[in-house]
C-alpha positions as CSV (number, residue, x, y, z in Angstrom):
1,M,24.4,-28.4,-38.9
2,P,28.2,-28.4,-40.1
3,D,30.8,-30.0,-37.5
4,W,31.1,-28.0,-34.3
5,K,34.2,-26.2,-33.5
6,I,36.3,-28.0,-30.7
7,E,38.7,-26.0,-28.8
8,D,41.3,-27.0,-26.1
9,Y,40.4,-24.8,-23.0
10,K,43.9,-22.6,-22.4
11,D,44.7,-21.1,-19.1
12,R,46.3,-17.4,-19.2
13,N,49.6,-19.2,-19.2
14,G,48.8,-21.1,-22.4
15,H,48.6,-24.3,-20.1
16,S,46.1,-26.9,-22.0
17,P,45.1,-29.7,-19.3
18,I,43.4,-31.7,-21.9
19,R,46.1,-31.6,-24.3
20,E,48.6,-32.5,-21.5
21,F,46.0,-35.4,-20.5
22,I,45.9,-36.8,-24.3
23,D,49.6,-36.0,-24.6
24,A,50.2,-38.6,-21.7
25,L,48.2,-41.7,-22.7
26,K,50.6,-44.1,-23.5
27,D,48.6,-46.9,-24.1
28,A,47.4,-47.1,-28.1
29,R,43.7,-48.2,-27.5
30,A,43.3,-45.4,-25.0
31,R,45.0,-42.8,-27.6
32,K,42.6,-43.6,-30.2
33,E,39.1,-44.3,-28.2
34,A,40.1,-40.3,-26.9
35,A,40.4,-39.4,-30.9
36,V,37.3,-41.0,-31.3
37,L,35.1,-39.9,-28.9
38,I,36.4,-36.2,-29.8
39,K,35.3,-36.9,-33.4
40,A,32.1,-38.4,-32.7
41,L,31.7,-34.9,-30.7
42,Q,32.6,-32.5,-33.5
43,V,30.0,-34.2,-35.7
44,R,27.0,-34.8,-33.5
45,G,27.4,-31.9,-30.9
46,N,24.6,-31.3,-28.4
47,Q,22.8,-34.7,-30.1
48,M,25.7,-36.7,-28.3
49,R,23.8,-39.3,-25.9
50,S,24.3,-41.6,-23.5
51,P,26.2,-44.3,-23.0
52,A,28.9,-41.8,-24.6
53,S,28.1,-38.5,-23.5
54,H,27.0,-38.0,-19.9
55,P,25.8,-34.7,-18.6
56,L,27.0,-33.6,-15.2
57,G,25.0,-30.4,-14.5
58,G,25.7,-27.2,-14.2
59,G,27.0,-27.3,-18.4
60,L,29.4,-29.2,-17.6
61,F,29.4,-33.0,-19.6
62,E,31.8,-35.9,-20.1
63,L,32.4,-38.1,-22.9
64,R,32.7,-41.9,-21.9
65,G,34.8,-44.1,-23.6
66,E,35.9,-47.8,-22.0
67,Q,38.9,-46.6,-19.9
68,V,38.9,-42.7,-21.1
69,R,36.9,-39.6,-19.6
70,I,37.0,-36.1,-21.2
71,F,35.4,-33.3,-19.9
72,Y,33.7,-30.2,-21.9
73,C,30.9,-27.7,-22.1
74,F,29.4,-25.9,-25.1
75,R,29.9,-22.1,-25.8
76,P,28.0,-19.9,-28.4
77,G,28.7,-20.1,-32.1
78,G,28.8,-23.8,-32.3
79,R,32.0,-24.3,-29.9
80,I,32.9,-26.8,-27.6
81,F,35.8,-26.4,-25.2
82,L,37.7,-29.7,-24.0
83,I,38.6,-29.1,-20.4
84,D,40.5,-31.9,-19.0
85,G,40.3,-35.9,-19.2
86,M,41.0,-38.7,-17.0
87,I,41.6,-42.3,-17.2
88,K,38.5,-44.3,-15.4
89,K,39.7,-46.4,-12.4
90,R,36.0,-46.6,-11.1
91,D,32.6,-45.4,-11.9
92,R,32.6,-42.1,-9.6
93,I,34.5,-38.8,-10.6
94,P,36.7,-38.1,-8.1
95,V,35.4,-35.3,-5.8
96,E,38.7,-32.9,-6.5
97,V,38.7,-33.8,-10.0
98,L,35.1,-32.7,-10.7
99,A,35.5,-29.7,-8.3
100,R,38.8,-29.0,-11.0
101,V,37.0,-29.3,-14.0
102,R,34.0,-27.0,-12.6
103,K,36.2,-24.1,-11.9
104,I,37.8,-24.5,-15.4
105,E,34.3,-24.4,-16.7
106,A,32.9,-21.3,-15.3
107,E,36.2,-19.5,-16.2
108,I,35.6,-20.0,-20.1
109,P,33.3,-17.1,-21.4
110,R,29.9,-18.0,-22.4
């Protein structure tokens, strides 16, 4: 299959949480890690496996680097929506972050 189509989720005001997250990464290593993870996702799509990708249930997934976590979901037509990201500070995703990205994922048309 050809590369998957990566899209940034944007709210109705045009705000993109994932773009804001990536633009705010000041550490060059974290920026590179995010770029490598996204490129791998574009090439491998639903064939991404642990440890680089982890299902969170309900159609939500997480790309996992050493420092960076990027939340995403699949949609028909080979489309992958990048939702948001975070810098890993602990193993578990904070409850409020997970609730926010699940809410966004539910808004993305299927």
